[in-house]
Structure formats: C-alpha cells, structure tokens
Wavefront OBJ file of the C-alpha trace (Angstrom):
o trace
v 5.096 -54.841 -23.725
v 8.497 -54.241 -21.921
v 8.897 -53.011 -18.367
v 8.897 -49.191 -19.198
v 5.445 -49.393 -20.605
v 3.815 -50.660 -17.782
v 2.065 -47.232 -16.503
v -0.805 -46.250 -19.087
v -2.342 -42.543 -18.858
v -5.799 -42.337 -19.688
v -6.757 -39.270 -21.132
v -10.392 -38.430 -22.464
v -11.318 -36.114 -25.100
v -15.059 -35.040 -24.926
v -15.317 -33.715 -28.530
v -17.471 -34.093 -31.349
v -17.395 -30.756 -33.082
v -14.878 -32.348 -35.894
v -17.870 -34.849 -36.938
v -21.051 -34.350 -38.827
v -23.152 -36.251 -36.229
v -23.366 -35.404 -32.759
v -22.528 -38.017 -29.917
v -18.860 -38.926 -30.192
v -18.074 -36.494 -27.169
v -20.102 -39.022 -24.937
v -17.405 -41.975 -26.024
v -15.080 -41.645 -23.268
v -17.741 -42.327 -20.787
v -19.109 -45.267 -22.358
v -15.617 -46.791 -22.440
v -15.146 -46.149 -18.792
v -18.627 -47.391 -18.202
v -17.077 -50.834 -19.692
v -14.708 -50.943 -17.017
v -11.869 -49.899 -18.773
v -9.625 -48.667 -15.867
v -10.116 -52.277 -13.500
v -9.512 -54.037 -16.665
v -5.879 -52.546 -17.573
v -5.215 -53.036 -13.860
v -6.012 -56.661 -13.681
v -3.464 -57.049 -16.737
v -0.808 -56.051 -14.627
v -0.485 -52.312 -15.447
v -0.393 -49.068 -13.289
v -3.057 -46.371 -14.223
v -2.728 -42.856 -14.339
v -6.075 -40.902 -14.519
v -4.817 -37.913 -16.710
v -8.115 -36.342 -16.827
v -10.424 -34.802 -19.678
v -10.149 -32.277 -22.581
v -13.564 -30.405 -22.549
v -14.833 -28.281 -25.267
v -18.082 -26.212 -25.525
v -21.263 -27.537 -26.904
v -22.043 -26.866 -30.813
v -24.987 -24.913 -29.952
v -22.971 -22.432 -28.333
v -20.008 -22.181 -30.681
v -19.502 -20.538 -33.936
v -19.133 -22.989 -36.763
v -16.536 -20.248 -38.677
v -15.315 -21.895 -41.934
v -17.551 -23.722 -43.983
v -14.741 -25.988 -45.572
v -13.158 -26.207 -41.884
v -15.671 -26.053 -39.342
v -15.150 -25.536 -35.748
v -11.521 -25.215 -36.739
v -10.658 -22.522 -33.915
v -12.254 -24.975 -31.397
v -10.454 -28.279 -32.800
v -7.269 -26.323 -32.807
v -7.907 -25.750 -29.066
v -8.594 -29.034 -28.036
v -5.963 -30.897 -30.265
v -3.207 -27.876 -28.991
v -4.330 -28.851 -25.316
v -4.095 -32.641 -26.149
v -0.743 -32.577 -27.444
v 0.547 -31.039 -24.283
v -1.290 -33.525 -21.993
v 0.097 -36.204 -24.489
v 3.626 -34.393 -24.450
v 3.430 -34.618 -20.604
v 2.474 -38.049 -19.775
v 5.371 -39.497 -22.530
v 8.023 -37.259 -20.316
v 6.954 -38.850 -17.401
v 7.403 -42.305 -18.994
v 3.537 -43.196 -19.581
v 1.890 -44.917 -22.225
v -0.957 -42.390 -23.376
v -4.354 -44.109 -24.042
v -6.417 -41.167 -25.832
v -10.258 -41.879 -25.595
v -12.344 -39.978 -28.107
v -13.981 -38.178 -29.517
v -13.895 -37.676 -33.069
v -10.906 -38.621 -34.966
v -9.530 -34.808 -35.505
v -8.017 -35.303 -31.963
v -5.546 -37.393 -33.470
v -3.615 -34.428 -34.345
v -3.257 -33.607 -30.766
v -2.120 -37.070 -29.594
v 0.248 -37.689 -32.471
v 1.793 -34.406 -32.659
v 2.539 -34.737 -28.660
v 4.279 -38.358 -29.218
v 6.297 -36.678 -32.217
v 7.412 -33.788 -30.185
v 8.544 -35.998 -27.265
v 10.527 -38.064 -29.563
v 11.895 -35.167 -31.592
v 13.697 -33.765 -28.546
v 15.667 -37.446 -28.774
v 16.086 -36.990 -32.354
v 13.728 -40.141 -33.039
v 10.600 -40.347 -35.577
v 7.983 -42.329 -34.931
v 5.454 -44.247 -37.362
v 1.651 -43.957 -37.399
v -0.677 -47.194 -37.742
v -4.318 -45.959 -38.699
v -7.317 -48.188 -38.534
v -10.218 -47.007 -40.096
v -12.883 -47.361 -42.755
v -11.787 -43.718 -44.201
v -8.492 -42.462 -45.213
v -9.173 -39.394 -43.053
v -6.937 -37.366 -45.876
v -9.301 -34.688 -46.871
v -8.092 -31.064 -47.209
v -10.501 -28.048 -47.021
v -10.837 -27.817 -50.372
v -11.372 -31.500 -51.498
v -13.726 -31.943 -48.172
v -17.517 -32.303 -49.160
v -18.508 -31.589 -45.762
v -15.935 -29.318 -44.298
v -15.881 -31.882 -41.190
v -12.398 -31.802 -39.880
v -12.524 -35.529 -38.571
v -11.978 -36.268 -42.315
v -8.942 -34.344 -42.346
v -6.312 -35.483 -39.612
v -3.771 -37.531 -41.284
v -3.257 -35.104 -44.264
v -2.242 -32.530 -41.404
v -0.400 -35.051 -39.750
v 2.021 -35.368 -42.539
v 2.229 -31.858 -43.145
v -0.454 -30.841 -45.712
v -3.186 -28.480 -44.976
v -4.135 -25.700 -42.843
v -1.059 -24.009 -41.457
v -2.153 -23.835 -37.701
v -3.117 -27.832 -37.558
v -0.135 -29.042 -39.580
v 2.051 -26.957 -37.204
v 0.807 -28.540 -33.973
v 4.049 -30.821 -34.429
v 6.228 -28.079 -34.723
v 8.084 -27.213 -38.008
v 8.228 -30.860 -39.482
v 5.456 -33.193 -39.970
v 4.571 -35.070 -37.087
v 5.292 -38.371 -39.153
v 6.593 -39.113 -42.448
v 4.436 -40.213 -45.386
v 6.503 -43.361 -45.624
v 6.023 -44.674 -42.130
v 2.345 -44.286 -42.192
v 0.270 -47.482 -42.925
v -3.569 -47.334 -43.193
v -5.710 -50.795 -42.700
v -9.334 -51.183 -43.209
v -10.088 -48.680 -45.739
v -13.441 -49.098 -47.838
v -14.587 -45.354 -47.984
v -12.560 -42.792 -49.581
v -14.222 -39.407 -51.019
v -13.799 -39.201 -55.005
v -12.002 -35.432 -54.416
v -9.928 -36.991 -51.754
v -8.351 -39.817 -53.747
v -5.781 -37.867 -55.523
v -4.563 -36.471 -52.003
v -4.311 -40.007 -50.950
v -2.334 -41.299 -53.753
v 0.125 -38.649 -53.908
v 0.770 -38.586 -50.186
v 3.170 -41.650 -50.146
v 1.300 -43.452 -47.402
v 0.561 -47.420 -47.650
v -3.073 -48.064 -48.013
v -4.443 -51.438 -47.261
v -8.043 -51.450 -48.573
v -10.262 -54.007 -47.510
v -10.402 -55.587 -50.876
v -6.257 -56.203 -50.591
v -6.820 -57.552 -46.970
v -9.618 -59.952 -48.257
v -7.214 -61.107 -51.467
v -4.099 -61.452 -49.495
v -4.988 -61.857 -45.795
v -4.742 -59.470 -42.829
v -1.773 -61.450 -41.175
v 0.137 -60.522 -44.729
v -0.690 -56.989 -44.665
v -0.427 -56.533 -41.234
v 3.218 -57.852 -41.248
v 4.017 -55.369 -44.040
v 2.381 -52.581 -42.320
v 4.259 -53.129 -39.141
v 7.522 -52.872 -41.057
v 6.394 -49.626 -42.743
v 5.800 -47.952 -39.244
v 8.820 -49.574 -37.797
v 11.085 -48.731 -40.508
v 13.688 -46.275 -39.114
v 11.633 -45.150 -36.388
v 11.764 -45.561 -32.546
v 8.245 -47.124 -32.492
v 4.679 -46.346 -33.608
v 1.287 -44.898 -32.396
v -1.621 -46.505 -33.110
v -4.742 -44.573 -33.890
v -8.127 -46.818 -34.171
v -11.352 -45.589 -35.538
v -14.080 -47.996 -34.366
v -15.702 -47.518 -37.768
v -12.908 -49.344 -39.239
v -14.854 -52.454 -37.633
v -18.078 -53.856 -39.512
v -20.983 -52.148 -38.148
v -22.480 -55.576 -37.448
v -19.599 -55.726 -34.774
v -19.055 -52.175 -33.922
v -22.503 -50.454 -34.212
v -21.901 -47.493 -32.364
v -20.414 -45.137 -34.687
v -21.278 -42.260 -36.740
v -20.208 -43.095 -40.358
v -20.560 -46.944 -40.835
v -19.606 -48.662 -43.671
v -20.315 -52.021 -43.915
v -17.572 -54.830 -45.203
v -15.151 -53.839 -42.223
v -12.902 -55.938 -40.180
v -14.233 -58.726 -38.185
v -13.833 -59.057 -34.522
v -11.319 -61.493 -34.941
v -9.446 -59.236 -37.773
v -9.614 -56.261 -35.141
v -8.026 -58.327 -32.247
v -5.232 -59.819 -34.403
v -4.496 -56.051 -35.327
v -4.047 -54.856 -31.502
v -2.212 -58.147 -30.851
v 0.140 -58.057 -33.343
v 1.021 -54.187 -32.250
v 1.529 -55.490 -28.771
v 3.801 -58.206 -29.808
v 6.448 -55.640 -31.343
v 6.762 -54.197 -27.953
v 7.467 -50.987 -29.879
v 3.760 -49.341 -29.289
v 4.042 -45.900 -28.072
v 0.631 -44.915 -27.332
v -2.890 -45.246 -28.889
v -6.011 -43.899 -29.702
v -9.756 -45.463 -29.338
v -11.888 -43.019 -31.247
v -15.323 -42.518 -33.001
v -17.621 -44.270 -30.489
v -21.369 -42.689 -30.437
v -23.226 -44.271 -27.544
v -26.325 -42.908 -29.131
v -26.274 -45.288 -31.746
v -24.684 -48.265 -30.113
v -26.700 -51.308 -28.929
v -26.265 -52.017 -24.930
v -22.830 -50.675 -25.093
v -21.370 -53.294 -27.363
v -18.944 -50.915 -29.153
v -17.938 -49.486 -25.796
v -17.344 -53.085 -24.585
v -15.404 -53.941 -27.920
v -13.382 -50.765 -27.331
v -12.084 -51.889 -23.913
v -11.069 -55.245 -25.395
v -9.258 -54.172 -28.015
v -7.066 -51.671 -25.911
v -6.498 -54.860 -23.921
v -5.334 -56.721 -26.769
v -2.927 -53.568 -27.466
v -1.633 -53.757 -24.009
v -0.896 -57.421 -24.259
v -3.952 -59.643 -23.297
v -3.471 -63.031 -24.817
v -5.807 -66.127 -24.867
v -3.042 -67.860 -23.087
l 1 2 3 4 5 6 7 8 9 10 11 12 13 14 15 16 17 18 19 20 21 22 23 24 25 26 27 28 29 30 31 32 33 34 35 36 37 38 39 40 41 42 43 44 45 46 47 48 49 50 51 52 53 54 55 56 57 58 59 60 61 62 63 64 65 66 67 68 69 70 71 72 73 74 75 76 77 78 79 80 81 82 83 84 85 86 87 88 89 90 91 92 93 94 95 96 97 98 99 100 101 102 103 104 105 106 107 108 109 110 111 112 113 114 115 116 117 118 119 120 121 122 123 124 125 126 127 128 129 130 131 132 133 134 135 136 137 138 139 140 141 142 143 144 145 146 147 148 149 150 151 152 153 154 155 156 157 158 159 160 161 162 163 164 165 166 167 168 169 170 171 172 173 174 175 176 177 178 179 180 181 182 183 184 185 186 187 188 189 190 191 192 193 194 195 196 197 198 199 200 201 202 203 204 205 206 207 208 209 210 211 212 213 214 215 216 217 218 219 220 221 222 223 224 225 226 227 228 229 230 231 232 233 234 235 236 237 238 239 240 241 242 243 244 245 246 247 248 249 250 251 252 253 254 255 256 257 258 259 260 261 262 263 264 265 266 267 268 269 270 271 272 273 274 275 276 277 278 279 280 281 282 283 284 285 286 287 288 289 290 291 292 293 294 295 296 297 298 299 300 301 302 303 304 305 306
C-alpha cells in the first residue's frame, strides 16, 4: 500500500433485507468484536470510525415487489452508503464496508465510481463470491436483491438501482472479474454469459490454480482503470472454514486461497476500498467467521507473513 491509503474509514451497514435469511445485519458487530479497529491500527494505519447505516427491521417493513423484495429500503440504504463512501474517499480515506448482505455493494461501488468519475477515471471490480449475484427481477427465483447487485453495477436491471452511480454504469463489464463461483441459478446463466464479465469458477481455479487465475483477474480489473474495489462475500470461502454465512455452498476457497486473493490485492497498491459481507453470526461457530473476516481485511491492507 502507498502512503495515500494509510487512513482507513470503517463503515458498518446493518442490513439483512436483501437476503433470504435473517441475521447478517449483525455481521458488522461480530467483525468489531473480533478486534478489527485495533488490529488495523497495529498494522500502522489510522482508523476513522465513519458510523453505521441502519435500516428498519423486516417485521416493521413492507416487502413490496415480490421479485425485488424490500426494494425501497435497499435503495435507501445503498443511497446513504454511496454518499458516505463518496465522502470518505474525498477525504482521502480507504473505505472498509462491513455488511450486511451483498446488496450493499451497489452503494459502496457506486460511491467509488462517482468519486473517480469526477476525475475522469474509471474503476475495476473484483468480486469474490460463491454466487454470481447477477440475477434480474425477472430471472430471480427468490426476489432477494442480494442476488442482483452485480447486474445493476454494470448497468442492467431496475433503473433506480442501476442509476446509483449516475447516468453511466458504476463499472464496465470488461473490468469486472469474479472469483470462487460455484452456484449460479439456471435462469441467471444467460445474463452472466451475455454480460461480458470474466467468471472464474471453482472448477477453473481447481484446474489452473488460483495464482494463475488471480493474476489474470487483476489484469482485468486494472486494465485502463485507476484501480479497483474488492467486494468479498464470505460465502466465497468453503463453509468448513467460514461457517457463519447464510448461503453456504461446499467446495469453496480454502483458508489460504482466500488470503492469497487479499494479499495479491494489497501487492498491487491499486486497491481503492473493500466490502466484507454476508457474515451471519447466528450461524457461526464461536465467531470463527468474524475472526476470518478480520484476518482477510488485514491481508488486503498489507499484512504479510514476513
């Protein structure tokens, strides 16, 4: 990391309305309990506590559209997160967004995109996940918006969500790379194939090795951009390592592979910010996944073995 990225802004987003299972609204607290702030300081960074984005509980909220559940609330949270991300970027901070379900990436990535667009720059996006998160309301089997954020970030889907980044898509599809994919809805596959994003499935990672795939992915997200944002869904990691997630899929990234991704991001000195999402403490084992989240964030900030 370069000196201009030595101030980290922590943003907690306590929302689970985009998910089909309750509990990820408590994820930021579990990451805090694992000592995130002090451990970042111990790494030599300054830490700015940038507050929390909160939302009403599902019990007091109208579901609204069946194919885009809690749309109004998700849009409101993403709008507030976008503005907060934009604010901390303008102040020279590296945003670390703690989720919360993965729909919040529409806010954080849009904030990054707007910040750099003012400088006539574009950004890349590295998406670590078990799922492609590229459903549209018409293709989603559940209507849960945490399965749709990436499609909206590249300019598809519901106008209000895709316009969080203004008149242009937050990121160009050719600057998006997905890692760890192993579960794609049948109705979603055509959207993914037609999108232009590069998807590294676990099968390809097994066959070619993560180091090779990661090198290619970093080239994609940095091609013609000013840098890239890392959006890390903890269900990208195998549930035997990260049990505290609501949409677990076996056969995921190992502990060391997850760290390799974050370490490689740090070595580029082009990482602009990151999300750490989908931690569900109600499903965790003595906060093992919360501890893992902290360790991965530290690796992305430059922590090394030697």
